[in-house]
NUSE-580734 format. One record per residue (C-alpha): residue in one letter; residue number from 1; x, y, z negated. Coordinates in nm, 3 decimals, m for minus. Last residue first. Layout:
REM NUSE-580734
  res    n        x        y        z
    A  NUM        X        Y        Z
...
END
This chain:
REM NUSE-580734
  res    n        x        y        z
    L  136   m1.370   m0.755    0.944
    K  135   m1.341   m0.473    0.690
    F  134   m1.293   m0.105    0.766
    I  133   m1.274    0.224    0.573
    R  132   m1.126    0.096    0.248
    T  131   m1.057    0.380    0.007
    M  130   m0.705    0.413   m0.132
    L  129   m0.611    0.446   m0.497
    K  128   m0.312    0.673   m0.549
    W  127   m0.026    0.516   m0.747
    K  126    0.133    0.789   m0.956
    E  125   m0.165    0.862   m1.183
    Q  124   m0.232    0.493   m1.247
    S  123    0.135    0.435   m1.323
    T  122    0.123    0.716   m1.575
    A  121    0.277    1.054   m1.498
    G  120    0.551    1.165   m1.739
    P  119    0.714    1.394   m1.484
    A  118    0.478    1.461   m1.193
    A  117    0.522    1.223   m0.904
    K  116    0.751    1.162   m0.607
    Q  115    0.895    0.831   m0.722
    F  114    1.260    0.724   m0.739
    K  113    1.346    0.868   m1.082
    A  112    1.011    0.743   m1.211
    M  111    1.109    0.377   m1.166
    H  110    1.316    0.364   m1.489
    A  109    1.050    0.553   m1.685
    E  108    0.784    0.310   m1.561
    W  107    1.006    0.012   m1.647
    E  106    1.066    0.144   m2.001
    A  105    0.695    0.208   m2.047
    Q  104    0.622   m0.152   m1.939
    R  103    0.897   m0.306   m2.155
    P  102    0.654   m0.497   m2.379
    L  101    0.283   m0.413   m2.338
    T  100    0.133   m0.074   m2.419
    A   99    0.122    0.054   m2.059
    L   98   m0.063   m0.264   m1.956
    R   97   m0.347   m0.174   m2.193
    A   96   m0.394    0.165   m2.024
    Y   95   m0.376   m0.004   m1.683
    D   94   m0.637   m0.250   m1.809
    R   93   m0.890    0.006   m1.929
    E   92   m0.865    0.243   m1.632
    M   91   m0.844   m0.031   m1.368
    D   90   m1.114   m0.255   m1.509
    F   89   m1.044   m0.622   m1.436
    D   88   m1.349   m0.846   m1.496
    D   87   m1.336   m0.993   m1.146
    T   86   m0.974   m1.100   m1.183
    T   85   m0.728   m0.892   m0.990
    D   84   m0.569   m0.862   m0.648
    M   83   m0.328   m0.573   m0.589
    I   82   m0.211   m0.459   m0.249
    M   81    0.051   m0.187   m0.272
    F   80    0.163    0.052    0.002
    L   79    0.479    0.253   m0.042
    R   78    0.579    0.558    0.160
    N   77    0.945    0.662    0.189
    G   76    1.007    0.505    0.528
    D   75    0.744    0.233    0.550
    I   74    0.738    0.010    0.243
    Y   73    0.523   m0.280    0.128
    I   72    0.432   m0.379   m0.227
    Q   71    0.250   m0.700   m0.314
    M   70    0.064   m0.779   m0.633
    D   69   m0.126   m1.094   m0.717
    T   68   m0.330   m1.209   m1.015
    I   67   m0.360   m0.880   m1.201
    G   66   m0.568   m0.968   m1.505
    V   65   m0.407   m0.774   m1.791
    E   64   m0.174   m1.062   m1.880
    R   63   m0.047   m1.100   m1.522
    I   62    0.095   m0.748   m1.515
    G   61    0.235   m0.795   m1.864
    A   60    0.415   m1.114   m1.760
    K   59    0.565   m0.939   m1.456
    V   58    0.691   m0.655   m1.675
    E   57    0.831   m0.893   m1.935
    E   56    1.014   m1.084   m1.659
    W   55    1.193   m0.771   m1.538
    V   54    1.156   m0.705   m1.166
    H   53    1.452   m0.853   m0.976
    A   52    1.416   m0.780   m0.603
    H   51    1.210   m0.477   m0.700
    E   50    1.521   m0.298   m0.822
    A   49    1.683   m0.345   m0.479
    V   48    1.390   m0.173   m0.306
    Y   47    1.422    0.123   m0.542
    A   46    1.800    0.137   m0.485
    E   45    1.752    0.140   m0.107
    I   44    1.495    0.420   m0.143
    L   43    1.728    0.620   m0.366
    E   42    2.014    0.581   m0.115
    K   41    1.797    0.682    0.182
    D   40    1.649    0.989    0.013
    D   39    1.291    1.088    0.091
    Y   38    1.175    1.075   m0.269
    L   37    0.927    0.794   m0.296
    E   36    0.561    0.829   m0.210
    L   35    0.284    0.615   m0.355
    T   34   m0.009    0.425   m0.207
    Q   33   m0.276    0.199   m0.348
    C   32   m0.493   m0.086   m0.230
    Y   31   m0.712   m0.262   m0.484
    R   30   m0.866   m0.606   m0.446
    K   29   m1.119   m0.761   m0.681
    M   28   m1.152   m1.128   m0.752
    I   27   m1.384   m1.422   m0.781
    F   26   m1.206   m1.753   m0.747
    L   25   m1.405   m2.076   m0.727
    S   24   m1.559   m1.981   m0.394
    S   23   m1.220   m2.001   m0.223
    H   22   m1.168   m2.365   m0.320
    L   21   m1.516   m2.478   m0.216
    I   20   m1.483   m2.300    0.117
    F   19   m1.136   m2.444    0.167
    L   18   m1.252   m2.789    0.070
    S   17   m1.533   m2.768    0.321
    S   16   m1.290   m2.658    0.589
    H   15   m1.064   m2.958    0.514
    L   14   m1.358   m3.198    0.530
    I   13   m1.471   m3.048    0.859
    F   12   m1.115   m3.057    0.990
    F   11   m1.074   m3.416    0.873
    S   10   m1.395   m3.515    1.057
    Y    9   m1.244   m3.372    1.373
    R    8   m1.035   m3.660    1.493
    Y    7   m0.875   m3.583    1.821
    G    6   m0.929   m3.789    2.140
    Y    5   m0.981   m3.490    2.362
    E    4   m1.352   m3.568    2.410
    N    3   m1.402   m3.577    2.030
    K    2   m1.303   m3.862    1.799
    M    1   m1.474   m3.971    1.475
END
């Protein structure tokens, strides 16, 4: 069917319906967290470089506990992480389980030298959960 501009809009309706159907199949939670790095240019550059090749075991463990997507952004020495999870993800339970999986503790210890946090702090203690104040 064509509108007054000669474009077919039935595809758009079909496409929108598929999008709605597709998005309704996935129930998830989203967490936003922040962390500070030491304010040292060389350390920050090294931290960024390390995240260009996160160990495969670490990525597998993250997925195994129900984290479906994780993105980390940087501004100066402040990090911002967006983490999407399955609906049954429980931060306390699943972070604790993640810490027991292969190479996770090693990765945390390796990253600790860059992060402004108490020695021996867990990932959940280092990454501060943010509270959403606006949603469109």
